[in-house]
Each structure stands twice: as structure tokens, then as C-alpha cells.
C-alpha positions in Angstrom: 18.2 -18.3 46.1 16.9 -21.2 48.3 13.3 -20.7 47.0 14.1 -22.9 44.0 14.7 -25.8 46.4 11.3 -25.5 48.1 11.9 -22.9 51.0 10.0 -19.7 51.3 12.1 -16.5 51.9 11.0 -16.5 55.6 12.0 -20.3 56.2 15.4 -19.6 54.4 15.9 -16.6 56.7 15.2 -18.6 59.9 17.6 -21.5 58.6 20.4 -19.0 57.8 20.0 -17.4 61.2 20.1 -20.9 63.0 23.3 -21.7 61.1 24.9 -18.4 62.1 23.6 -18.3 65.6 23.3 -22.0 67.0 22.5 -20.5 70.5 19.3 -18.6 69.2 16.0 -19.6 70.7 12.5 -18.8 69.2 12.4 -15.3 70.6 16.0 -14.4 69.3 15.1 -15.8 65.9 11.8 -13.7 65.8 13.8 -10.6 66.6 16.7 -11.4 64.3 14.4 -12.2 61.3 11.7 -9.6 62.0 9.1 -12.3 62.5 6.7 -13.0 65.4 7.4 -16.0 67.5 4.3 -17.7 65.9 5.7 -17.1 62.5 9.1 -18.6 63.5 7.2 -21.7 64.6 5.6 -21.9 61.3 9.0 -21.7 59.5 10.5 -24.4 61.9 7.6 -26.7 61.0 8.5 -26.1 57.3 12.2 -26.7 57.8 11.4 -29.7 59.8 9.4 -31.2 56.9 12.4 -30.7 54.8 14.6 -32.4 57.3 16.7 -29.1 57.6 16.4 -29.1 61.5 16.6 -31.7 64.1 16.2 -31.9 67.8 19.2 -30.8 69.7 21.0 -33.4 71.6 22.6 -30.9 74.0 19.6 -28.6 74.7 16.3 -30.5 75.2 13.2 -28.7 73.6 15.5 -26.7 71.2 16.3 -27.5 67.4 19.3 -27.4 65.6 20.0 -26.7 61.9 21.4 -29.4 59.8 24.4 -28.4 57.9 24.0 -27.4 54.3 26.5 -30.0 53.1 23.9 -32.6 54.2 20.6 -31.2 54.4 20.6 -28.9 51.3 22.6 -31.5 49.4 19.9 -34.2 49.9 17.2 -31.7 48.8 19.1 -30.9 45.7 19.7 -34.6 44.9 16.0 -35.3 45.2 15.1 -32.5 42.9 17.6 -33.7 40.4 16.5 -37.2 40.4 12.9 -35.9 39.9 14.1 -33.5 37.2 15.9 -36.5 35.4 12.7 -38.7 35.7 10.6 -35.8 34.3 13.1 -35.4 31.3 12.9 -39.1 30.6 9.0 -38.9 30.6 9.4 -35.9 28.1 11.7 -37.8 26.0 9.2 -40.8 25.8 6.5 -38.5 25.1 8.4 -36.5 22.4 9.3 -40.0 20.8 5.6 -41.0 20.8 4.4 -37.7 19.3 7.0 -38.1 16.6 5.9 -41.3 15.6 2.3 -40.2 15.7 3.0 -37.2 13.4 5.2 -39.3 11.0 2.4 -42.0 10.7 -0.3 -39.4 10.0 2.0 -37.6 7.5 2.7 -40.9 5.6 -1.2 -41.5 5.5 -1.8 -38.1 4.2 0.9 -38.3 1.7 0.0 -41.8 0.4 -3.9 -41.5 0.6 -4.5 -37.8 0.9 -6.9 -36.7 3.4 -10.6 -35.9 3.2 -11.6 -33.4 5.6 -15.4 -33.0 6.8 -16.7 -30.0 8.7 -15.2 -26.6 9.3 -13.4 -27.8 12.6 -11.4 -30.4 10.6 -10.5 -27.7 8.0 -9.4 -25.1 10.7 -7.2 -27.8 12.3 -5.5 -28.8 8.9 -5.0 -25.0 8.1 -3.4 -24.4 11.5 -1.1 -27.6 11.0 -0.3 -26.3 7.5 0.6 -22.7 8.6 2.6 -24.2 11.5 4.8 -26.2 9.1 5.2 -23.5 6.4 8.8 -22.3 5.8 8.6 -20.0 2.8 5.3 -19.0 1.5 1.5 -19.2 1.7 -0.6 -18.8 -1.5 -4.4 -18.6 -1.2 -7.2 -17.9 -3.6 -10.6 -16.9 -2.3 -13.3 -16.8 -4.8 -16.9 -15.5 -3.9 -17.9 -14.0 -0.7 -16.0 -14.4 2.6 -17.9 -15.0 5.8 -16.7 -12.9 8.8 -16.3 -15.8 11.0 -14.2 -17.6 8.5 -11.9 -14.5 8.2 -11.8 -14.2 12.1 -10.7 -18.1 12.2 -7.8 -17.2 9.8 -6.4 -14.2 11.5 -4.3 -16.0 14.2 -2.6 -18.4 11.7 -2.0 -15.5 9.2 -0.5 -13.2 11.9 1.8 -16.1 13.1 3.0 -16.8 9.6 3.6 -13.2 8.6 5.3 -12.7 11.9 7.9 -15.5 11.0 8.7 -13.7 7.7 6.6 -16.1 5.3 5.7 -14.8 1.9 1.9 -14.5 1.8 0.0 -13.8 -1.4 -3.8 -13.8 -1.3 -6.3 -13.4 -4.4 -9.7 -12.0 -4.0 -12.5 -11.3 -6.4 -13.0 -7.7 -7.5 -16.6 -7.8 -5.8 -14.9 -8.3 -2.5 -13.7 -4.6 -2.6 -17.3 -3.6 -1.9 -17.4 -6.0 1.2 -16.2 -4.0 4.1 -15.2 -6.9 6.4 -13.1 -8.4 3.4 -11.6 -5.2 2.6 -10.7 -4.5 6.2 -9.0 -7.9 6.4 -7.2 -7.5 3.1 -5.8 -4.2 4.2 -4.9 -5.8 7.6 -2.8 -8.4 5.6 -1.2 -5.8 3.6 -0.3 -3.9 6.9 1.5 -7.0 8.1 3.6 -7.6 5.0 1.3 -9.7 2.8 0.3 -9.2 -0.7 -3.4 -8.8 -2.0 -4.5 -8.8 -5.4 -8.1 -8.9 -7.0 -9.4 -10.4 -10.3 -12.9 -10.4 -11.8 -13.1 -14.2 -11.5 -10.8 -16.6 -9.8 -10.8 -20.3 -11.0 -10.5 -22.3 -7.8 -10.6 -21.7 -4.0 -7.2 -23.1 -2.6 -4.5 -22.8 0.0 -1.0 -23.8 -1.1 1.9 -24.1 1.3 5.5 -24.2 0.3 4.3 -25.5 -3.0 4.2 -28.9 -1.4 0.9 -29.2 0.2 -2.5 -27.7 -0.5 -6.1 -27.6 0.5 -9.0 -27.4 -1.8 -12.8 -27.7 -1.3 -14.7 -30.9 -1.9 -17.5 -28.8 -3.2 -16.6 -25.6 -5.0 -20.2 -24.2 -4.4 -19.9 -24.6 -0.6 -16.3 -24.8 1.1 -18.0 -25.6 4.6 -18.8 -28.9 3.5 -15.3 -30.2 3.4 -11.9 -30.2 1.9 -9.3 -32.4 0.5 -5.7 -32.2 1.6 -3.5 -33.0 -1.3 0.4 -33.5 -1.9 0.5 -35.0 -5.3 3.0 -33.1 -7.4 0.6 -33.2 -10.4 -2.3 -31.6 -8.7 0.0 -29.0 -7.1 1.3 -28.1 -10.5 -2.2 -27.6 -11.8 -3.2 -25.4 -8.9 -0.2 -23.3 -9.0 -0.5 -22.7 -12.6 -4.0 -21.5 -12.2 -2.8 -19.2 -9.3 0.1 -17.7 -11.0 -2.0 -17.1 -14.2 -4.6 -15.2 -12.3 -2.0 -13.4 -10.0 0.0 -12.2 -13.2 -3.3 -10.3 -14.5 -4.8 -9.4 -11.1 -4.8 -5.8 -9.8 -2.9 -5.0 -6.6 -5.1 -3.9 -3.8 -4.8 -0.3 -2.9 -3.2 0.5 -6.5 -5.2 3.0 -8.6 -6.9 1.2 -11.5 -6.2 2.4 -15.0 -8.9 4.9 -15.9 -11.5 3.3 -18.3 -12.9 5.5 -20.9 -16.5 5.9 -21.6 -16.1 3.6 -24.8 -14.3 0.7 -23.2 -15.2 -2.2 -20.7 -14.0 -2.6 -17.2 -12.4 -5.9 -16.3 -15.6 -7.1 -14.5 -17.7 -6.0 -17.6 -15.4 -7.6 -20.0 -15.5 -11.0 -18.1 -19.2 -10.6 -17.7 -19.7 -10.4 -21.4 -17.4 -13.3 -21.9 -19.2 -15.5 -19.5 -22.7 -14.7 -21.0 -21.5 -15.3 -24.5 -20.4 -18.7 -23.5 -24.0 -19.6 -22.5 -24.1 -18.9 -18.7 -27.2 -17.5 -17.2 -27.2 -14.3 -15.2 -27.3 -16.1 -12.0 -24.4 -18.4 -13.0 -22.4 -15.5 -14.3 -23.1 -13.6 -11.2 -21.9 -16.5 -8.9 -18.5 -16.5 -11.0 -18.1 -13.0 -10.4 -19.4 -12.8 -6.8 -22.1 -10.5 -7.7 -25.9 -10.6 -7.6 -28.1 -11.2 -10.9 -29.4 -7.8 -10.3 -26.0 -6.3 -10.4 -25.5 -8.4 -13.5 -28.4 -6.8 -15.2 -27.2 -3.4 -14.3 -23.8 -4.0 -15.8 -25.5 -5.1 -19.2 -27.8 -2.2 -19.3 -24.7 0.2 -19.0 -22.8 -1.9 -21.7 -25.6 -1.9 -24.1 -26.3 1.9 -23.6 -22.6 2.6 -24.2 -22.6 0.3 -27.5 -26.0 1.5 -28.6 -27.2 -2.1 -28.8 -30.7 -3.1 -28.6 -30.0 -6.6 -27.3 -27.4 -8.6 -25.5 -26.7 -10.6 -28.6 -26.1 -7.2 -30.5 -23.9 -5.8 -27.6 -21.7 -9.0 -27.9 -21.2 -8.6 -31.4 -20.5 -4.9 -31.3 -18.0 -5.3 -28.4 -16.1 -7.9 -30.3 -16.2 -5.6 -33.5 -14.7 -2.9 -31.2 -11.9 -5.0 -30.0 -13.2 -4.9 -26.5 -13.3 -8.7 -25.9 
């Protein structure tokens, strides 16, 4: 029990023996405490530093124990004073941190925050995740880098462990990316919700419907991001998310069987993109697939429709009510 006051177990045993048996010398203390005489001397040195023993006035060369009412009470008072000083320092530090957090929050709310580089983005995501109280919504179009998913795992795990609702949107093409599929199933196993859609309009992370992070350049999210809290922008982002979520397919759920004469969701979206004037490369980027895969999809569509050109395929698909 006295270890909390700075005494080792051996020193406390020697001190207790000296209190109970004032007549004991070094050899007696050694026998009583199961220590060697040299070890007893070491403990006496420790007790002396703590002013728990003093030279005996009656027996020169021998030490006497200072009563606990004085010796231990003085040690306890010193430690209580140190604890009070430490608590005062912590209180001052907490106040300083609170002011700093409030100033940064006010700056972000008033001006928004432009984040350059992945370190700044990850720091902001950590801060957003720590402050979340109800839900985290994220939309992740395009290919996902393994290192980005690895960086997200700790924050996602912490948020799910706290019981937050987490809904994540991926593109259909990511079902064929093993590292993304594994991460998505890990989210599901932790209580998250994951859906996929052929195209996703915007990369975003929205926390508690009150703060969001969106890329500065949609084509390269590693260039930087913008942290926003403006209600108008948040409302638009949430509308994009909810519209896509409503028509997206739950990961792990069986897809409705597509008949030979109909289009899959990806094929339907591809025809729509190409008919709007996008090139194969541009349409592939929107769908998260290569231009070669775009070509294979179009060849399959044209064969099913008996069309000799993409233009004819578009017309026949519309006539059949597939678009």
C-alpha cells in the first residue's frame, strides 16, 4: 500500500519492522524481513532519503523509525501538493486546448478550410470521425487505392464501435476489385451499410449532416479537399447521396436476373453516357471501367439488339423501352 507514496515493498517491510521492534539492529531486521544485511542497508538508505528514519539519540550508530503520523503524513502532504499543482497545470492546458479548438472551428465555419495533401485530408477525416455523434455518409466513385483504404480503417472501426450509422456508396465496378470488395465486406461485418451503383455523382464524406469533405479536383482526390459546413452546400450533397442510395444495390444482395433481351444497370448507364456525347474514355471514367471494357459492353449490346452501329443500338434500345 505504501508503494504509492514512493516506498518499495522491501523498504516498507523494513520500516514496519523498525516501528514494531525499535530494538532491532541490522541483523535482526535482515532475519525478520528475509533480506541480507546489505539489502537492509539499501532499504535504510531509501528510508533516510524519505526522512522516515533518523539517528537514534539513545543508541549511537543505530537508526530509529519516524512515526507514521509525522513521516508518512509529510510524504502524503508533499504528494498532494504536487498533485494539486499538476491538476492546475492540466486545467490551464485544457483551457488553452479548448480555446484553440474553438478558434479553429470558428475559422472553418466562417471561411471553410482548404486542405492540401493527403496528410491534411487524413487529419481532417480523423477530426470529423472523432466528433461524429450519429452518422457518417461517404460516396467513393472510381478506383480506391489500397493505401487510402488502409488509412481509413482505424477511423471507420472507431466510429462503428461507437454505434454510429455508416453508409458507404461504391461504384459497381469496384465489385471486381478484390481489395475494395474485402474492405466493403469488412464494413458490413462491423455493422456498416454498403451499396453500389453504376455511377456516383460526387466523392464526399458527410458527418452528422453538418460537415462535409469534398475533393478540390474530382479527377484526383489526392490534390486536396475542401471542408465545408454551409447548409446550402450540405443540402445539395445530401440530395445527391440520398438519390443515388435509393437506387443503388445492397452489397451482398442477389441482383435481379437480367434477361437476354434487357440491359444491366451498367449497360443502361453506359448507353446514356455515350448518347450524351461522351467518348469511350470519358464514359469509362464515369463508370470506373476501362475504355476496352466499354467496347466489350457495346459489342454485347449491339449483338443483342441486332444493331450495326452504336447509333442504331441507341435508337433500338429506346424503342424497346430499355432507356
